[in-house]
N, C-alpha and C positions, 0 to 999 in steps of 0.2 A: 213801627221801627222799619228802617230800610237800610240796606248795606250795598255798597258799590265796591267791588274788588278790582284789582289790577288797574287802579286809577292811572298809573303811569303809562298805560298803553292806550288810554283814551285820546284819540287824535282828532276826531271829527268835531266840528263846531257845534252841531246840533246836540250831541251827547254832553258836551261841556256845558251848554246853556241849560240843559235839563238838570244837571247836578247843581249848578248855581241857583237854579230855581228852587230845588229841594232844600238847599241850605237856608233859604229865606223863610221857609214854612215853619211855623211854630208848633204845628200839630204832628210833625214828623221828627222822630229821633233818628238822625242820619249817621251812619258809620261809614267812613271812607277809608279804604285800605289801599295804601300806596307803597311801592317798594323803591322809592326814590325820594330825593328832597321834595319839599312842597312845590308842585308845578307853578310856573309863572302865572298861569291863568287863575290859580286859586289864591294868589297873594292878597287881593283886596279883602275877601272875608277873613283871611288869616290875620292881616294887619289890623283889621277892624275889631279883632277880639272875638269873633264869632265861632272860632274853632278851638277845641281842646285837643292838643297834640300829644299822642302817646308815642314816644320815640322808640327806636330800636333798643337803646340802653334800658328803657323801662321794661322791655319784654325779655331781657336776658334772664336766664335762670341763675339764681344765686347758689352758693355752695350747699346750703341747707336744703334747698329745693331739689338740687341734683341728687343729694344723698337720699332724700325721701323717695324720689322716683326710682332710683336703683334698688332701694330696699323693697319698694312695692312690687318689683319684678322678681322678688325672691332671691336677690343676689346680696352677697356680702362684699364689702369694699373697705380696704384699709385707709387710714388717714392720708398716707402718701399717694395712694392711687386716686383718692378723691381729689386731692390737690392737683394731681396731674390732669385729670379729666376736666376740672374746672378751668384750669389755665389754658389747656389746648382747645377746649370747645368754646371758650369765651361766652358760655351761657347759651349757645345756639342749641335750640331744642332738637333739631334734626340730628346734630352730631351726638347729643346726649342719648337720644333714642337709638341711634345706630350702635353706639358704644354698648348699650345694654344688650342689644341683640347679639353682638359679637361675644360679649361676656357669657351669655347663655350658651354659646357654642363652645365655650371653654377658653377663649382668649382673655388675658388679663391686660389692664391698662399698661401701655409701654410703647416703645418705638414701633414695634411690628403692628400693633393695633392702630396706632396713629397713622401709619402709612396706608393701611387697608382702608380706613375711614376716609382719609384724604382722597384716595383714588375714587372711592364710591361717591363722595360728595362732588368731586369734579365731574364724574359721570352724570350725576343728577343735574348739575348745572348745564351740562352740555345737552342733555336730552329733554329737559323740561323748561329751562329758562332761556337759553340762547336760541332755541328754535323759534321763539316769539319775536326775535329781533329782525329788522330789515336786513337783507343780504349785504347791502353796502356798508352798514354799520358793523355787522359781524366781521366782514372782510377787513375793515379798517382796524378793529380791535385785535384781530388775530395777528396782524402785521406788527402793531406797536407792542404786542405782548412779549417781544424779544427782550424788552427791558422791564424792570420792576417799576420804574417811574420815568417820566418823560415830560418834555416841554412841547409847546406847539411847533417851534421850528424843528425839533427832533422828530415829531410825528410826520411833519411834511417831508423831511429828508428820507425817512424810512419808506413811507408809502408812495411818495411822489404825487399825493392827492391834493389838489388845490382847494378842495372842499373840507379840509381838515378842521378849520374852526367850526363850521356848521356841524360836522360829525361829532366833535367833542361836546358841543352844546346838547346835541341829541342824546349822547351817551350819558351825560349827567342827569338828564330828565328821564332816562329809561330805567335807571335803577340806582341802588345805593352802593354800587361796586366801584365807583370812580370818585375820587375826591381831588380837590385842587387847593393848593396853598402856595402863595407867592409865585404863581405861574407854573408850578410843578404839579403834574397830574400823577396820581398813584392809583394803581389797580389793586384790589384786594388779592392776597396770596391765593385764596381758593379759586378765584376767577382766572388768575394768571395760569394756574395749572390746567384748568378746563380749556382755556383758549389755546394753550400750547398743545394740548391733546388733539383738539379739533384741527389746528393748523398742520399738525403732522399728518393728518388724513387728507386735508384739502390741498396742500402744496407738496410739490416734489422736493426732495432734499436740496436740489440745486436752487429752487425758488426760495426755500427757507434760508439757505445760506446767503442768498442775495440780500434778504431783509436784514440779517445779522451783520453782513458786511457794510451795508449802508449805515447801520447804527454805529459801527466802529469808525467809519469815516466821519460821522458827525462828532463823535467824541474827540477824534483826532483834530478836527478843525477847531474845536473849542479848547484845545490844549489839555484835554483830560486823558492823559496817556494811560493811566491804569485801567479804566473801563474800556478804552479803545483796544488795548491788548487783549483783554478778556473776550471781547467780541471777535477779534481776528482769530484768537485761539479756538473759539467756539465754531467758527466757520472754516477752520483749517487752513487759513492763509498764512503760511510760514514766511513767505517773502516779505509780507507787510509787517509781520512781527519783527523780523530782523531789521527792517528800515526804521521802525519806531525805536528799537533798542539802541541803534546807532545814534539816532537823533537825541534820545535821552542821555546817552553817554557824552554828548557834546556839552551838556549842561553841567554846572558845578553842583555838588551834592545838595546845596541849599535850595536850588531851584529844580533839580531833577528828582527822580523817584528811584534812586538806586536800591534803597532798602525794600521798598514796596514791591519792586519788580525783580527781586533777587532770584526767585525761582525760575523766571524766564531766562535770566543770564546764566544761571548755574546749570540749566539743562541743555545749553548750547554745546555742540560738539567742539572740541578744541580746534579742529581744522577750520571750522566756521569763524571762530574768533580770530584766528591767525591771519585771515584775509583782510582784516580791517584794523589799522592803527588806532582808530577811535575806540573800537571794541576792546582791544588789548589794554588801552589806558583805562577804560571803564571797568574792566575786570580787576585791574590792579587797585583802583580806587575802591571798588566794592569790597574786595577782600580786606582792605585796610579798615573800612567802616565796620566790617564784621570781626575786627580784632584778630584776623588771621594773617599776620605779617609775612609768614613764610610764603604763602600762596600769592600775596600781593607782590612780593619781590620776584617771584617766579614770572609773573606776567610783565613786570617792569623789565626783566632781563630779556624776555621774548620781544618786547617792543624795541629794546636796544639793538637786538640782532636784526630786526626788521629795518630799523633806521640805517644801519650800516650797509645793508644790501640794496635798499630802495633808491630810486632816483626821482628827480623832479618834484612835483607837487606832493606825491605820497611820502617822500623823504622829509620834506618840510613839515608836513602834517605830523609825522612821527616824532621829529625832533622837538616841535613845539609842545607836543603832548608830554614828552619826557621832561621838558623844562617845567611844565605845569605840575607834574607829579613830584618833581624835586621840591617844589614849594609847598604843595598841598597835601601830600599823603599824611593822614593823621598819625599813623604809628611812628613816623620818623621824628616827631616833635619839631622843635625850632632851634636846636643847638647850633646847627651849621647855617642858619638862615642868612647871616651877613655875608659869608663867603659865597653862598648861592646867588644872592642878589648882585654881588659885584661882578659875577660872570655873565649876568643877563644882558647888559647893554651890547656886548660883542655879539651875542646871539640874535637879539631882537632888532637892534638898530643897524649893526654892520651887515648882517645877513638878510635883513628885510623880513624877518619872521614876526609873528605876533603870538601873544599868549592866548589860549582859549578862554572862554568865559570863566571869570574868577570870582571867588567869594572870600572876603577878608574876615567876615564876622560869623559866617554860617547862620545868619539871621538872629544871632544873639545880640542883646544890647550892650556889647562890649567889643573893643578892639584888642586890648591887652590880653583878654581871656575869651576871645571869640573863636575864629577858625582854628587858631593855635594859641598856646600859652607863651606869653612874652614877659613873664615875671623877671627873668634875668636881665632884660633890657631896662627895667625900671631903675636899676641901680645907677645907670648912666643915661637917664632919660633925656636930659637937656642936651648933652653932648651928642647922643645918637640922633636926636631930632635935627640938630644943626649940621651934622655931617652926612649921615646916610639917608636922612629923611627925604631929600629931594630925589635921590637915586631911586628909592622905593616907589615914590609917587610916579616918577617917570616910567619905571618898568611896568607898573600896574595900570597906567593910563587912567581911564575914567573909573576903573574899579578901585583906584587909590585916592581919588579926590577927597580931600578932607581927612585922610587917614592919619597923617602925622600930627595934626593939631588935636584930633580926637584922642589919639593914643597918649600924647603928652598930657592932655587934660585929665585923662583917666588915671595916669600914673601919679600925677600931683594930687588928685582927689584921694586915691587910695592911701597916700602918705599923709593926708590931712594938711596939705599946704594951702596957701592963700586961695580962698574961695572965689575972689573976684578974678584972679588970673585963670582959675579953672573955668569959670563962667564965660570969660572972653574967648578962651580956646574952643570951648564947646560950641558957642554961637557961631564962630568963624568956620569951624568944621562942618556944622550943619549947613551953612550957606554955601560952602564949596561943594558939598555933596549934592545939594539941591540944584546947583548950577551946572548940570551936565554930568554929575556923578551918579552914585547908586543910593537907592532908598535905604539899604541896609546900614550904610555908614551914617546916614542921618539918624537912623534909629539908635545907633550906638551913642551918638551925641545926646539925643533926647533921653535915652535911658539913664545916662549919667546925670542929666539935669533933674530928672525925676527923683533919683536917689539923693541928690544934694538938697532938693527942696524938702524931701521927707526928713532927712537928717536935721534940717533946720527947724522942723516942726511945722512946715508949711505944706501939709499933706493935701489940703484942698487944692492948692496951686499945682501940686504934682499931678493930681488927677486931671485937672483941666488941661495941663500941658500934654499929657498922654492922650486924652480924648481928642484934642485938636490934631495931634499927629496921626492918630488912627484914622480920622476922617480923611486926611490927605492921602494916606496909604490906600484906602479903599478907592478913592477917586483915581489914583494912579494905577490901580490894579496890581499893586505889589502884595498880593494876598499871602505870599509865603511868610510875611512878617506877622500876620494876625495871630497865630497861635502863641507866639512869645509875647506879643503885646498883651494878650489876655492873661498870660502868666504873670507879667509885671503888674497888671491891674489887681490880680489876686494877692500879690505881695503887699500892695497898698491896703487891701481889705484885711490882711493879717495884722498890720500895724493898727488898724482901726478897731480890731476885735469884731469885725463883721462876719459872724459865723455863717449866715445865710449865703453871702457872696462866696465865701470859701467853699462851702458844700456844693454850690452851683458850679464853680469852676472844677471841683473834683469830679463832677459828673462828666466832664469833657476831657479830663486829663488822660494822657497815654497810660495804658495798662502795662506796667513793667513785668507783671507775672505772665502775661501772654507772650510778649517779646520785648527784648531790650535793644533799643536803637540809640547809638551814641549821639545822633543828631538831635535827640530829644533831651539832652543833658540839662538845659536851662529849665525845662518844664519838670524834669525829674527832681531837680534841686528845690524847685518851688513846691512840689508835691511832698517832699520830705518835711518841709516847714509846715505844711498843712497837717501831715500826720502828727507832728509834734504838738500842734495847737489843738488837735482833736484827742490827744492822749493815746494815739496808736503807736506806741514806741517800738514795738517789735516790727511793725510794718515799716516804720522809718528806718530801723537798723538794717532790715533786709535789703531795702533799696540802696542804702548808703554803701553796703558791701559791694553791690554791683558797680556803683559809681567809683568806689575806691579801686576796684580792679581795672576799670577803664582808665582812670587817672594814672595809675602806675604803668599800664601798658603804653600809653600815649604821651607820657611826660607832661601831664597836666598839673603843674605845681600848685596853682591857685585852687583848682578844684579839689586836689588832695588835701590842702589845708582846710578848705571849707568843709569837706567831708569829716575830717578829724574833729573840727569844732562842733558840728551838728551831732556827730556820734557821741562826743563827750556829754552833750546836753541830754541826749536820749539815755545814755548809760547812767548818768547821775540821777535822773528821775526814776530809774528802775532799780537803783541800788547796785549797779554794776561798777566795775573798775574804770573810772573815767579819767583819772589823772594821767595815765599812760597815753591818752589821746590828746589831752588838753595842753600839757606843758611842752611837749615837743612842737606842737603847732604854734604855741606862743613864741617859742625861741626862733622858729623859722620865720614867722611873720615879722618878728623884730629884726631879723637879718635883712629883710627887704624894707623895713620901716613902714610896713602896712598897718594902718590904724583901722580903716573902715571895714576890713574883712571881719573884724571882731566887734567893733562898736555898733555896727548896724544891727547886731543881734540883741542889743539892748538888755531888757530884763532877763532874757534867757541866758546871756553870757554873764550878767551880773550875779546870777545864782552861783555860777562856778567860782567867780572871784571871791564871793562871800564864803563859800565852802572851803576854798583853799587857804584863805587868810593872807594878810599882807606880808607877813614874814616869810612864808613859804614862797609866795610869788616873787619876792625880791631875791630870794635865794636861787630860784629857777631862771629868772630873767635878769641878765647883768645890766642891761641898759635901763637904769632907774627912771631917767627922764622920759623915755618912750613909754614905759609902763605906767607912769603917772598920768601922762596925756591920755593913754588908752583907757584907763580906768575912769578918769574924769569924764571923758566923752561918752563912754558906755553908760555911766550913771545918768547923764543928761538924757540920753535916748530912752533909758528905762523909765524916767519920770514922764517924758512926753508920751510914751506909748506903753502904759502899764499892762495892757491886755495882750501885748504881742507875744505869741507863742506860748501863752498860758495853757497848760494842759486842761482840757475840758472833760475830766473824768467823773465829776460829781453830778448827781441828779437829785431832785427833791426828796425821793424816798430814802436817800442816804443820810438824811438829817432827821433826828428825833425832834419832838416839839420843843424841848428845852433848848437844843442847839439853834433851831430856827428863831426862837424868841430872842436869844442872845444876839443873833445876827441882825434882827430887826432893830434892837435897841442900840447896837453898834452903829447902824445906819443913821440913827438919830443923833449920833455924836456922844453917847454916854460912855463913861469909863467902866472898868471892870467892877470897881467898888459900888458905883451907882447901880449897875445892872444887878449885882448881888443883892442889894437892898430891895430893889423893885421886885425881884423874883423870889425873894426869901431863900437865897442860896448862900453857901459859903463862897467867899471870893476865890478860894482855890479851885472850887468846882467850876466856877465861871471861866477861870483861866484854862482849865483842862478842856472845856468845850471849845473855847476860842482856838486853842492850839489844834484840836482835832478838826475844827472847821477849816482852818488854814491848810491843813494837810490835805483834806478832801478836795479843796478848791485849787490846790496847787499854787498857793500864794504865800507871801512873807509878811504881809501887814494888813491893818484894818481897811485902809482905803482900797487896796487891791481886792480884798475879800468882798467888800460891799459891791464894788464894780462888777466883779466876776459873777457874784450871786445874782445880780440883776440881769446880767447878760444871759445867764442860764434860765432865768424865769423863776428862780427860787424865792426871790424877794418880790 
């Protein structure tokens, strides 16, 4: 037997040849110990199958092994403490050993012990591992450790080292502390801590601040404002922070980072903000996004005062910002929008001013229910398109290209009017937006086309249309649309009953419990539907109440009706009072002649129609023709997508063997009497089990029961 340790440090050719020679010998059992990926020079015997590789994961201690070791040291540990140690140590024997030693000193697993062990492990890496590295490699890694992850250009920017590619290659071969995926390098947290400790000793505060500043500049050049600000804050460059906040405030909320950067804005002194009309407008917008209209109007008034006293370019800037806020402030709604638009030509064209960057849709796939709610315009959609449409497009310039056709198409779609006219309007809107307009307006047109295809039962076509548009968006760099594109794709998965895709999207959905951001409203409403499909009705209701508050504060009529409908579904399924939500929503939707708001919910809405009964529905909704159209279309959608929003509460253990046998025979197409004969049961017993199976599966009929049971893996 022969063993070679620290193979990753073996650099000379003679030593490598000796190892390769030993590998070929059949009379030697050779153990090679390496703390890095397999070196390039060892690849031939590895690929040839001559090496048995025991990976780091193979060597990790499992929970039972950790428990046994701690017990062998004469220590007691609770289940919670054991889980804590297992998770934090990730099976690393050094950390487990150190934990046991500290427990012998009287410390118990927790944050204090974790901090102590983290510092001790960083010290070990610094004194026993990093000392083996070449000085130029250590210097390079200390400099890039200002960030948790980095790319090659990032590393070159921070270090100014033209040998960065070679150093990164050496770093990968030196240890298992650096990984690379899709061009992004990541250092292990333990090593980052050790490198930063060492850097604090090797570099002066000014030198270290220089590395951090360079990192901030790189992020800024890449348009990554949030990490750039974090770096500038870390190195104490307040002037750079202010410049970036002003630059961000020039963007509309859909492209900017108002919500993510709110603590930077809110910690600014009032006199600092008052020096810049852009910052004052930004503060007014930020407070409106935070649903604090009083504070928003405070900064609007401040900006008005600034505009009346300023001259020249600063006055023009302030006036244009006021005009923008008049249109865009979320809390003001859209009630006065026609009057505001009529005043704009005198301001923009007669006085030579221009509107700042604008967003009509806030990156949502809608114009009528995008940046603001325009339900009330739908009642006179054709008249408004013919009269004020050209004015709106002229005022908004390239931000409004395709807007009128997209909005009219959406209004007609919502009311269930001629699909060919809708398709024509959407196609022309998309072409106008793509011909020198904005990608977000093209998304609104595409989003409506996807909804129309889905409604018609052409869900595969809908997916292809969305995938093609997403590809174009990525090529154009309009990445701000991608989150809502993914949410729209999740809605298609809900119609298809694709549980895996729904769960995958939920993993990247915004966490409303951590913070609620009104700009995420489309994804929140998608998440509500996911909760309903997963049987998480209380989670759905909690999120709906937040959305209801937002809708009421900002005059979002469509979202409020949508919230009422989804809330009625959740309450109905949990035995709550749902009619108080459902009937007022129906009457209001009828007032706008909206069909698709309800019919797109298919089987979930049909549950409510069935529970209410035709006579009560006709008593509550006076327009019988509209109600008849609505129920007919809802029924068609329910048939096309029977798995849509079906609660997935049931699991295989919920079903006794008799119930499962009945389900299997139903899947074979057998009737209750046939099943009773085959299973030697009374027909009444079979019917009881059938009814209970339907209840557990959240369905109303045999076809749905079989489909849902198969989807759950019960059959």
